[in-house]
C-alpha positions in Angstrom: 14.5 21.4 -2.1 12.8 20.3 1.1 9.0 20.5 0.9 7.9 18.7 4.1 5.1 16.3 5.0 1.4 16.7 6.0 0.4 16.1 9.6 -2.5 13.7 10.6 -5.1 14.2 13.4 -5.3 12.0 16.5 -8.6 10.0 17.0 -10.2 8.5 20.1 -10.4 4.8 20.9 -13.1 2.4 19.6 -16.3 1.4 21.4 -16.0 -0.3 24.7 -17.7 -3.7 24.9 -20.2 -4.5 27.7 -18.8 -6.5 30.6 -21.0 -9.6 30.3 -21.1 -11.9 27.3 -22.7 -15.1 26.0 -20.8 -15.9 22.8 -22.2 -19.5 22.6 -25.8 -18.4 22.8 -25.1 -15.6 20.3 -23.6 -18.1 17.8 -26.5 -20.4 18.2 -29.0 -17.5 17.7 -27.1 -16.5 14.5 -27.2 -20.0 13.2 -30.9 -20.3 13.9 -31.6 -17.0 12.1 -29.6 -18.1 9.1 -31.6 -21.4 9.1 -34.9 -19.5 9.3 -33.9 -17.0 6.6 -31.4 -18.4 4.2 -32.3 -16.2 1.3 -30.3 -13.1 0.5 -31.7 -9.6 0.9 -34.0 -8.7 -2.0 -32.5 -5.3 -2.8 -34.6 -5.0 -6.0 -37.8 -5.2 -3.9 -36.9 -2.6 -1.4 -38.0 0.9 -2.1 -38.8 3.1 0.9 -39.7 6.0 -1.4 -42.5 4.1 -3.0 -46.0 4.1 -1.4 -47.9 0.9 -0.8 -50.4 1.7 -3.5 -47.5 1.8 -5.9 -46.1 -1.6 -4.9 -46.5 -4.2 -7.5 -48.6 -7.2 -6.7 -46.1 -9.6 -8.1 -43.5 -8.4 -5.5 -45.7 -9.5 -2.5 -45.1 -13.2 -3.0 -41.3 -12.6 -3.2 -41.4 -10.6 0.0 -43.5 -13.4 1.7 -41.0 -16.0 0.4 -38.2 -14.0 1.9 -40.0 -13.8 5.3 -41.3 -17.3 5.1 -39.2 -18.7 7.9 -40.1 -15.9 10.2 -43.8 -16.3 9.3 -43.7 -20.0 10.1 -42.0 -19.3 13.5 -44.6 -16.6 14.3 -47.4 -18.9 13.4 -46.0 -21.6 15.7 -45.6 -18.9 18.4 -49.2 -17.7 18.0 -50.5 -21.3 18.3 -48.5 -21.8 21.5 -49.7 -18.5 22.9 -53.3 -19.5 22.3 -53.2 -23.2 23.0 -50.9 -23.5 26.0 -53.2 -21.3 28.3 -56.3 -23.0 26.8 -54.7 -26.4 27.5 -53.8 -25.2 31.0 -57.4 -24.2 31.7 -58.7 -27.4 30.3 -56.1 -29.4 32.3 -57.1 -27.6 35.5 -60.8 -28.1 35.0 -60.2 -31.7 34.1 -58.2 -32.4 37.2 -60.8 -30.7 39.3 -63.3 -33.2 37.9 -61.0 -36.0 38.9 -59.7 -36.7 35.5 -56.3 -36.1 33.8 -54.6 -37.4 36.9 -56.7 -35.4 39.2 -57.9 -38.4 41.1 -55.6 -39.1 44.1 -55.0 -42.7 43.1 -51.8 -44.3 41.8 -51.9 -47.7 40.3 -49.1 -49.9 41.7 -46.8 -51.9 39.4 -43.5 -53.8 39.3 -41.5 -51.0 37.5 -42.7 -48.1 39.6 -39.2 -47.4 41.0 -37.6 -47.4 37.5 -40.2 -45.1 36.1 -39.9 -42.8 39.1 -36.1 -42.6 38.7 -36.3 -42.1 35.0 -38.9 -39.3 35.5 -36.7 -37.8 38.2 -33.6 -37.8 36.0 -35.6 -36.3 33.1 -37.1 -33.5 35.2 -33.6 -32.8 36.6 -32.2 -32.6 33.1 -35.0 -30.3 32.0 -34.6 -28.2 35.0 -30.9 -27.8 34.2 -31.8 -26.7 30.7 -34.3 -24.3 32.0 -31.8 -22.9 34.5 -29.2 -22.5 31.9 -31.6 -20.7 29.6 -32.9 -18.4 32.3 -29.4 -17.6 33.4 -28.3 -16.8 29.8 -31.5 -14.7 29.4 -30.7 -12.7 32.6 -27.1 -12.2 31.4 -28.3 -11.2 27.9 -30.9 -8.9 29.5 -28.2 -7.3 31.6 -25.8 -7.1 28.7 -28.5 -5.4 26.6 -29.0 -2.8 29.3 -25.3 -2.3 29.5 -25.1 -2.0 25.7 -27.9 0.6 25.7 -26.2 2.7 28.4 -22.8 2.4 26.7 -24.3 3.2 23.3 -24.5 6.9 24.0 -20.8 7.4 25.1 -19.7 4.9 22.4 -21.7 6.7 19.8 -20.5 10.1 21.1 -16.9 8.9 20.9 -17.6 7.7 17.3 -19.2 11.0 16.5 -16.4 12.9 18.1 -14.0 11.0 15.8 -16.2 12.0 12.9 -16.1 15.6 14.1 -12.4 15.3 14.5 -12.2 14.1 10.9 -14.5 16.7 9.7 -12.5 19.3 11.6 -9.5 18.0 9.8 -11.0 18.8 6.5 -10.6 22.5 7.0 -7.2 21.5 8.3 -6.9 19.6 5.1 -7.7 22.9 3.4 -5.0 24.3 5.6 -2.9 21.4 4.4 -3.7 22.6 0.9 -2.6 26.0 2.1 0.5 24.3 3.4 1.0 22.7 -0.1 0.3 26.1 -1.7 2.6 27.9 0.7 5.3 25.4 -0.2 5.1 26.9 -3.7 7.0 29.8 -2.1 10.0 27.5 -1.9 10.6 27.1 -5.7 9.1 30.6 -6.4 11.3 32.4 -3.9 14.3 30.3 -5.0 13.6 31.1 -8.6 13.0 34.8 -7.8 16.2 34.9 -5.8 18.0 33.2 -8.7 16.7 35.8 -11.1 17.7 38.7 -8.9 21.1 37.2 -8.5 21.3 36.2 -12.2 24.4 38.3 -12.6 26.7 36.5 -10.2 24.9 33.1 -10.6 24.4 32.9 -14.4 27.6 34.9 -15.0 29.6 32.6 -12.8 28.0 29.6 -14.5 28.9 31.0 -17.9 32.4 31.8 -16.7 32.9 28.4 -15.1 31.5 26.7 -18.2 33.9 28.8 -20.4 36.8 28.1 -18.0 36.1 24.4 -17.7 36.1 23.8 -21.5 39.2 21.8 -22.4 41.8 22.0 -19.8 39.2 23.7 -17.7 36.8 25.0 -20.4 37.2 28.3 -22.2 39.6 29.2 -19.5 40.9 29.7 -22.4 42.7 30.5 -25.5 45.8 30.2 -23.4 45.0 26.5 -22.9 44.5 26.2 -26.6 47.8 27.8 -27.3 49.4 25.7 -24.7 47.8 22.7 -26.2 49.1 23.7 -29.6 52.5 24.1 -28.2 52.2 20.6 -26.7 50.9 19.3 -30.1 53.8 21.0 -31.8 56.3 19.3 -29.5 54.4 16.0 -29.9 54.3 16.2 -33.6 58.0 17.0 -33.6 58.7 14.0 -31.4 56.6 11.9 -33.8 58.6 13.1 -36.8 61.9 12.5 -34.9 60.7 9.0 -33.8 59.6 8.2 -37.4 63.0 9.3 -38.7 64.9 7.3 -36.1 62.8 4.2 -36.7 63.3 4.4 -40.4 67.0 4.8 -40.0 67.1 1.8 -37.5 65.0 -0.3 -39.8 67.4 0.5 -42.7 70.5 -0.4 -40.7 69.1 -3.6 -39.2 67.6 -4.7 -42.5 71.1 -4.8 -43.9 72.4 -6.7 -40.9 69.5 -9.2 -41.2 70.3 -9.7 -44.9 74.0 -10.3 -44.1 73.2 -12.7 -41.3 70.7 -14.5 -43.5 73.4 -15.0 -46.1 75.8 -16.5 -43.5 73.1 -18.8 -42.2 72.3 -20.0 -45.7 75.9 -20.8 -46.3 76.1 -22.7 -43.0 73.0 -24.6 -43.6 74.2 -25.7 -47.0 77.3 -27.0 -45.4 75.2 -28.9 -42.9 73.4 -30.8 -45.5 70.0 -32.4 -45.6 69.9 -32.7 -41.8 69.5 -28.9 -41.5 66.9 -28.6 -44.3 64.0 -28.2 -41.8 65.3 -24.9 -40.6 63.5 -21.9 -42.2 65.0 -18.5 -42.5 61.8 -16.7 -43.6 61.5 -15.0 -40.2 64.7 -13.0 -40.8 62.8 -10.0 -42.2 61.1 -6.9 -40.8 57.3 -7.1 -40.3 56.8 -3.4 -39.7 57.4 -0.8 -42.4 58.1 2.4 -40.7 58.3 4.3 -43.9 54.5 4.1 -44.2 53.9 6.1 -41.0 51.9 9.2 -42.0 53.9 12.4 -42.1 53.2 15.3 -39.8 55.0 18.1 -41.6 51.7 19.9 -42.5 50.7 19.9 -38.8 54.1 21.2 -37.7 54.0 24.0 -40.3 50.5 25.1 -39.1 51.5 25.0 -35.4 54.7 26.8 -36.1 52.8 29.7 -37.6 50.6 30.0 -34.5 53.7 29.9 -32.3 55.0 32.9 -34.1 52.0 35.0 -33.0 52.3 37.0 -29.8 48.9 36.4 -28.1 49.8 36.8 -24.4 48.5 40.3 -24.2 45.3 39.5 -25.9 44.7 36.5 -23.6 45.2 38.7 -20.5 42.5 41.0 -21.9 40.2 38.1 -22.5 40.6 36.8 -18.9 39.9 40.3 -17.7 36.8 40.4 -19.8 35.6 37.1 -18.4 35.9 38.3 -14.9 33.5 41.1 -15.8 30.9 38.6 -17.2 28.6 38.6 -14.1 28.2 42.4 -14.4 27.5 42.2 -18.1 24.9 39.4 -17.6 23.2 41.4 -14.9 22.9 44.4 -17.2 21.9 42.5 -20.3 19.3 40.3 -18.6 17.3 43.0 -16.8 14.4 42.8 -19.2 14.4 39.0 -19.1 14.4 39.1 -15.3 11.5 41.5 -15.2 9.4 39.3 -17.6 10.3 36.1 -15.8 9.3 37.6 -12.4 6.0 38.6 -13.9 5.5 35.0 -15.0 6.5 33.8 -11.5 3.7 36.1 -10.1 1.2 34.5 -12.5 2.4 31.0 -11.4 1.9 32.0 -7.8 -1.7 33.1 -8.6 -2.4 29.9 -10.5 -1.2 27.8 -7.6 -3.3 29.9 -5.2 -6.4 29.0 -7.2 -5.9 25.3 -6.2 -7.8 25.8 -2.9 -10.8 27.4 -4.5 -11.1 24.5 -6.9 -11.2 21.8 -4.2 -14.7 21.1 -2.8 -13.5 19.8 0.5 -15.2 22.5 2.5 -18.5 21.6 0.8 -18.1 18.0 1.9 -17.3 19.1 5.4 -20.3 21.4 5.6 -22.8 18.8 4.2 -21.6 15.8 6.3 -21.0 18.1 9.3 -24.7 19.1 9.3 -25.7 15.5 9.0 -23.6 14.5 12.0 -24.8 17.5 14.1 -28.4 16.5 13.5 -27.6 12.9 14.5 -25.8 14.2 17.6 -28.7 16.4 18.7 -31.2 13.7 18.0 -29.1 11.3 20.1 -28.9 13.7 23.0 -32.7 14.4 22.7 -33.6 10.7 23.1 -30.9 9.8 25.6 -32.8 10.2 28.8 -36.1 8.7 27.6 -34.3 5.7 26.2 -32.3 5.1 29.4 -35.5 5.4 31.4 -37.5 3.0 29.2 -34.6 0.6 29.2 -34.7 0.6 33.0 -38.3 -0.4 32.9 -37.6 -3.0 30.2 -34.8 -4.4 32.3 -37.1 -4.9 35.3 -39.9 -6.5 33.2 -37.6 -8.8 31.4 -35.9 -9.8 34.6 -39.2 -10.6 36.2 -40.2 -12.8 33.3 -36.8 -14.5 33.6 -37.6 -15.0 37.3 -40.8 -16.8 36.4 -38.7 -19.4 34.7 -36.4 -19.5 37.7 -39.5 -19.9 39.9 -40.5 -23.0 37.8 -36.9 -24.3 38.2 -37.0 -23.6 41.9 -40.3 -25.5 42.3 -38.8 -28.4 40.3 -35.6 -28.3 42.5 -37.6 -28.4 45.7 -39.7 -31.2 44.3 -36.6 -33.1 43.2 -35.1 -32.7 46.7 -38.1 -33.1 49.0 -39.8 -36.0 47.1 -37.0 -38.5 47.4 -36.1 -37.4 51.0 -39.6 -37.9 52.2 -40.3 -41.1 50.3 -39.9 -44.1 52.6 -39.5 -47.7 51.6 -42.5 -50.0 51.8 -44.9 -47.1 52.5 -48.3 -47.2 50.8 -49.2 -44.1 48.6 -51.9 -43.2 51.1 -49.3 -43.1 53.9 -46.6 -41.0 52.2 -44.9 -38.5 54.5 -45.7 -34.8 54.4 -42.2 -34.1 53.1 -42.7 -36.3 50.1 -46.2 -34.8 49.6 -44.7 -31.3 49.7 -42.2 -32.3 47.0 -45.1 -33.5 44.8 -47.0 -30.2 45.5 -43.9 -28.2 44.4 -43.9 -30.1 41.1 -47.6 -29.2 40.6 -46.9 -25.6 41.6 -44.2 -25.4 38.9 -46.7 -26.8 36.4 -49.2 -24.1 37.4 -46.6 -21.3 37.1 -45.6 -22.7 33.7 -49.2 -22.5 32.4 -49.7 -19.1 33.9 -46.6 -17.4 32.5 -45.9 -19.4 29.4 -48.0 -17.2 27.1 -46.2 -14.1 28.4 -42.8 -15.7 27.7 -43.8 -16.8 24.3 -45.3 -13.5 23.4 -42.1 -11.7 24.4 -40.0 -14.2 22.5 -42.2 -13.8 19.4 -42.0 -10.0 19.4 -38.3 -9.9 20.1 -37.7 -12.6 17.5 -39.6 -10.7 14.8 -37.9 -7.4 15.6 -34.4 -8.5 16.6 -34.2 -11.3 14.0 -35.4 -9.2 11.1 -33.3 -6.2 12.1 -30.2 -8.4 12.4 -30.8 -10.2 9.0 -31.8 -7.0 7.2 -29.1 -4.7 8.6 -26.3 -6.6 10.4 -26.0 -9.7 8.2 -26.5 -7.6 5.1 -23.8 -5.2 6.3 -21.4 -8.1 6.9 -21.9 -9.5 3.4 -22.1 -5.9 2.0 -25.6 -6.5 0.4 -26.8 -3.4 2.3 -24.4 -1.3 0.5 -26.3 -1.9 -2.7 -29.3 -0.2 -1.1 -27.2 2.9 -0.4 -25.6 2.7 -3.9 -28.9 3.1 -5.6 -30.3 6.6 -5.3 -34.1 6.8 -4.7 -34.3 3.6 -2.7 -34.3 5.6 0.5 -36.5 8.8 0.5 -34.8 12.1 0.9 -31.4 10.3 0.9 -28.9 10.9 -1.9 -25.4 10.0 -1.1 -23.9 12.4 -3.7 -26.1 15.3 -2.5 -25.1 14.5 1.1 -21.4 14.9 0.1 -22.2 17.9 -2.0 -21.0 16.3 -5.2 -22.4 17.1 -8.6 -22.0 13.6 -9.9 -24.6 10.9 -9.2 -22.1 8.1 -9.7 -20.8 8.1 -6.2 -20.6 4.5 -5.0 -20.9 3.9 -1.2 -19.4 0.4 -1.5 -16.3 1.6 -3.3 -15.9 4.5 -0.9 -16.2 2.3 2.1 -13.6 -0.2 0.7 -11.2 2.6 -0.2 -11.7 4.3 3.2 -10.8 1.0 4.9 -7.5 1.2 3.0 -7.0 4.8 4.3 -7.3 6.4 0.9 -7.7 10.2 0.6 -11.0 11.9 -0.2 -9.5 12.8 -3.6 -9.4 9.1 -4.5 -12.5 7.9 -2.8 -14.8 10.7 -4.1 -13.2 10.6 -7.6 -12.7 14.4 -7.5 -10.5 14.0 -10.5 -13.7 13.6 -12.6 -14.9 17.1 -11.7 -11.5 18.8 -10.9 -8.4 18.5 -13.0 -5.3 19.1 -10.9 -3.3 19.2 -14.2 -5.4 22.3 -15.2 -5.3 23.8 -11.7 -1.5 23.3 -11.5 -0.9 24.0 -15.2 2.1 26.3 -15.3 3.5 25.1 -18.6 2.3 28.3 -20.2 4.2 30.5 -17.8 7.2 28.1 -17.9 7.1 28.4 -21.7 7.0 32.2 -21.5 10.1 32.1 -19.2 11.8 29.7 -21.6 10.9 32.0 -24.5 12.3 35.0 -22.6 15.5 33.2 -21.9 15.7 32.0 -25.5 15.6 35.6 -26.7 18.2 36.7 -24.1 21.5 37.2 -26.0 24.4 37.6 -23.6 27.3 38.8 -25.8 30.8 38.5 -24.4 32.3 40.9 -26.9 35.7 41.0 -25.3 36.3 37.4 -26.3 36.5 38.7 -29.9 39.4 40.9 -29.2 41.6 38.7 -31.3 42.4 40.1 -34.7 40.8 38.5 -37.7 44.2 37.3 -38.9 44.9 35.8 -35.5 41.5 34.1 -35.7 42.2 32.8 -39.2 45.5 31.4 -38.2 44.1 29.8 -35.1 41.3 28.2 -37.1 43.6 27.1 -39.8 46.0 25.7 -37.2 43.0 24.0 -35.4 42.0 22.3 -38.6 45.4 21.5 -39.9 46.7 20.3 -36.5 44.2 17.5 -36.5 46.2 14.3 -36.2 46.3 12.0 -39.2 44.9 8.4 -39.1 47.4 6.5 -37.0 45.3 3.4 -36.7 47.4 1.2 -39.1 50.5 2.6 -37.5 49.4 1.6 -34.0 48.5 -1.9 -35.3 52.1 -2.2 -36.8 53.6 -1.0 -33.5 51.8 -3.7 -31.6 53.3 -6.5 -33.8 56.7 -8.2 -33.6 59.6 -6.4 -35.2 60.5 -9.4 -37.4 58.4 -11.9 -39.1 59.8 -14.7 -37.0 61.4 -14.9 -33.5 65.1 -14.5 -33.7 65.4 -16.3 -30.3 63.4 -19.3 -31.5 65.7 -19.5 -34.6 68.8 -19.3 -32.4 67.4 -22.1 -30.3 66.9 -24.3 -33.3 70.4 -23.7 -34.5 71.8 -24.6 -31.1 69.8 -27.8 -31.2 71.2 -28.6 -34.7 74.7 -28.0 -33.5 74.3 -30.8 -31.0 73.2 -33.2 -33.8 75.7 -32.5 -36.6 79.4 -33.0 -37.0 82.1 -30.9 -35.5 83.0 -29.1 -38.7 79.6 -27.3 -38.9 78.8 -27.2 -35.2 81.1 -24.2 -34.6 79.4 -22.2 -37.4 75.9 -23.0 -36.1 76.8 -22.0 -32.6 78.3 -18.7 -33.9 75.3 -17.9 -35.9 73.0 -18.6 -33.0 75.1 -16.3 -30.8 74.8 -13.5 -33.5 71.0 -13.9 -33.6 70.7 -13.5 -29.8 73.0 -10.4 -29.8 71.0 -8.9 -32.7 67.7 -9.5 -30.8 69.1 -7.7 -27.8 70.4 -4.8 -29.9 67.1 -4.4 -31.7 65.1 -4.5 -28.5 67.3 -1.9 -27.0 67.2 0.3 -30.1 63.5 0.1 -31.0 61.8 0.0 -27.5 62.4 3.7 -26.7 61.3 5.2 -30.1 58.3 2.9 -30.3 57.1 3.8 -26.9 57.5 7.5 -27.5 55.7 7.2 -30.8 52.7 5.4 -29.2 52.5 8.0 -26.4 52.7 10.9 -28.8 50.1 9.4 -31.1 47.7 8.9 -28.2 48.4 12.4 -27.0 47.5 14.1 -30.3 44.3 12.0 -30.5 42.8 13.7 -27.4 39.9 15.9 -28.3 39.1 19.5 -27.3 35.8 20.4 -25.6 33.4 23.2 -26.8 31.6 26.0 -25.0 28.2 25.5 -23.3 25.3 28.0 -23.1 23.0 29.0 -20.3 20.6 26.1 -20.8 21.6 24.4 -17.5 20.6 27.5 -15.5 17.1 27.6 -17.1 16.6 23.8 -16.8 17.5 24.0 -13.1 15.1 26.9 -12.6 12.1 25.1 -14.3 12.9 21.7 -12.6 12.1 23.3 -9.3 8.5 23.8 -10.5 8.2 20.3 -11.9 9.4 18.9 -8.6 6.9 21.1 -6.7 3.9 20.3 -9.0 4.6 16.5 -8.7 4.9 16.8 -4.9 1.7 18.9 -4.7 -0.3 16.4 -6.8 0.8 13.5 -4.7 0.0 15.2 -1.4 -3.5 16.4 -2.6 -4.4 13.0 -4.1 -2.8 10.7 -1.5 -2.4 12.5 1.9 -5.1 15.2 2.2 -8.2 14.1 4.3 -7.5 10.4 4.5 -10.9 8.8 5.2 -10.1 5.7 7.2 -11.7 7.3 10.3 -15.0 7.3 8.4 -14.8 3.6 7.7 -13.7 3.0 11.3 -16.7 5.1 12.5 -19.1 3.0 10.4 -17.5 -0.2 11.7 -17.9 1.2 15.2 -21.5 1.9 14.6 -22.0 -1.6 13.3 -20.2 -3.0 16.3 -22.4 -1.0 18.7 -25.7 -1.7 16.9 -25.1 -5.3 15.9 -22.4 -6.9 18.1 -23.5 -5.2 21.3 -27.3 -4.4 21.1 -28.7 -6.8 18.5 -26.6 -9.7 19.7 -27.9 -9.1 23.2 -31.5 -9.0 22.0 -31.0 -12.1 19.9 -29.3 -13.9 22.8 -32.2 -12.8 25.1 -35.0 -14.1 22.9 -33.1 -17.2 22.0 -32.5 -18.0 25.7 -36.2 -17.4 26.6 -37.2 -19.4 23.5 -34.9 -22.2 24.8 -36.8 -22.0 28.1 -40.3 -22.1 26.5 -39.2 -25.0 24.4 -38.2 -27.1 27.5 -41.2 -25.9 29.6 -43.6 -28.0 27.7 -41.9 -31.4 28.4 -41.2 -30.1 31.9 -44.9 -29.7 32.5 -45.7 -33.2 31.3 -42.9 -34.9 33.2 -43.4 -32.9 36.4 -47.1 -33.8 36.5 -46.3 -37.5 36.1 -43.4 -37.4 38.6 -45.6 -35.6 41.2 -47.8 -38.7 41.3 -45.0 -40.6 42.8 -44.5 -38.3 45.8 -47.9 -36.9 46.6 -50.1 -38.6 49.2 -52.9 -40.6 47.5 -56.5 -41.0 48.8 -56.8 -44.6 47.7 -54.2 -47.2 46.9 -53.8 -50.7 45.4 -52.2 -53.4 47.6 -49.4 -54.8 45.6 -46.9 -57.1 47.1 -43.3 -56.8 45.8 -40.4 -58.1 47.8 -38.0 -56.2 45.6 -39.7 -52.9 46.1 -37.3 -50.2 45.2 -37.2 -46.8 46.8 
């Protein structure tokens, strides 16, 4: 019975990654965030449904401890935002007053060249770090913009996959319809079998009857033929027994006579022949103990005297009419069984009404539609604001590049314009310009540092906390605990969202099972609210069908056309013709005819003839020759009767089979439903509405939100933070290096023959 398989929908591809990438910076940002916030997410302290007034005072220190790393970093950032501009203003005023290196005077010394080269290399290294940070920041900024723009098509593709999956739930109901409609296969087959019960069951009954012994009740004629065969076999056994007894009697006399001759010969031989034993010259088998078969022959002879050919022809004619009789006698049973099949069809049809798949589709579909409409509503404003953000962040990155550019010009022009042996007051304009570029970079650093640090601090607080709260918690599945506990998020109940009555729905377990592509039946534990065994319980109707068939009595009255006397004789013959116990007889037949081997005794006599004198030698040789001739005669005489006796005994031990009833027909009919019910349960619980697309959609959302957007944000603030970190030593070293290239107003006269450039 072919029931078929359930089809699966086709889903779109996963999210497309942005073109640019900075995996190294992202890895360092993640490591820094884990260093800043090593504590796990305090699920027990999170309750969005609780107002601030209801928050317990003892929870505040725990939350502050969780955010301690971020708070320390923010405190450092605030200090830098306040102090760096203040220090810059003080530095500017101080230099204007001729202090803090503002006086155009450079004290000469022996190691000026070494200090200048060390400062030059340090500024070059810091500029390289600043350039790397600003380039990574620009790449991350561009990647963030690409991620934002690709978020909408990626999310739309993900939502389309969810829509496809949700659309497959009604199709799953159609699959349930498919499963239900497949019930027509066993139902129609059973109905067709009931309608054709006459030819089907009738032919089964007839074939069972006709395949009984030699083909089953095919019939009494086979029984009679078997009895005739038994009669002949028993007659052969009787003849064989008589022949064997006669042969045993004849050869026993010959063995006794031969034994006497051998005794006489051995006595003549003397003591040298004393080791020869004549005990083997006697029969082992006693054929007179074979059970007699006269009683069986008498019973079978009485049956053979009955003339039953005419009666047997009538019986065969009656059997050929069995299908018509079955059709007529089973009409009431067929009607009742077809009524029960109709009830089975209705019971199976109720399966779809009991499955809450459409409720799940409606609830989740409304949630997805709201998310889609909200996404489309904010799409244009988000893209517009992201364009402005891209420009602002790019300009701030360019301020770092401006500082790097000033340092690069200073590093190039300063050494190019610096001439050997020239006093600081006589330095070239090119060298002086290099020093001015260094000071310009310092000025730009003071001007824009607070903006860069403010942006880094804001993005660090937002991006870092969002990543640790959502992304990192999603990776280690701590966030699932928040969704598993109803009431933590206001107006959010996962069980209500899915339209389930039970409040024990576990998001973590559902997510793990959906990753394994389990069906909704397994993930939502629908077996707790719906029992497929009850929905598909047809045992009552199958029992009614069994009861109806049990009451059906198909009488094949023509089989009783034999007269009572004929029946009695057949029964008596069947009982009396049972073979006697031939076990001991068969054991005797498998043994040697004599107690010892005549050939072995002949060989011993021939050996003795070679050892003794000539007067006895001739007698020994003659006796040995007689033994061999007797062995040949006995083998020829006994082999045929013994073999016939064995075959006849095995023949009469063959049993006769009995008639079978209509149980096979009923079992085959009900097995169809068992097969269908098992198939329907496995399809509903394993194949209908597999939810791996839901887990993939959640993974896609995590990839879009965390791997694309948040990683870009984290890489951006980390790159800018990198720049702000190296701007401070760059300011100090650039101010000191500028002194070596700018033209001084006054100079010391210091004589050094090894003055280095």
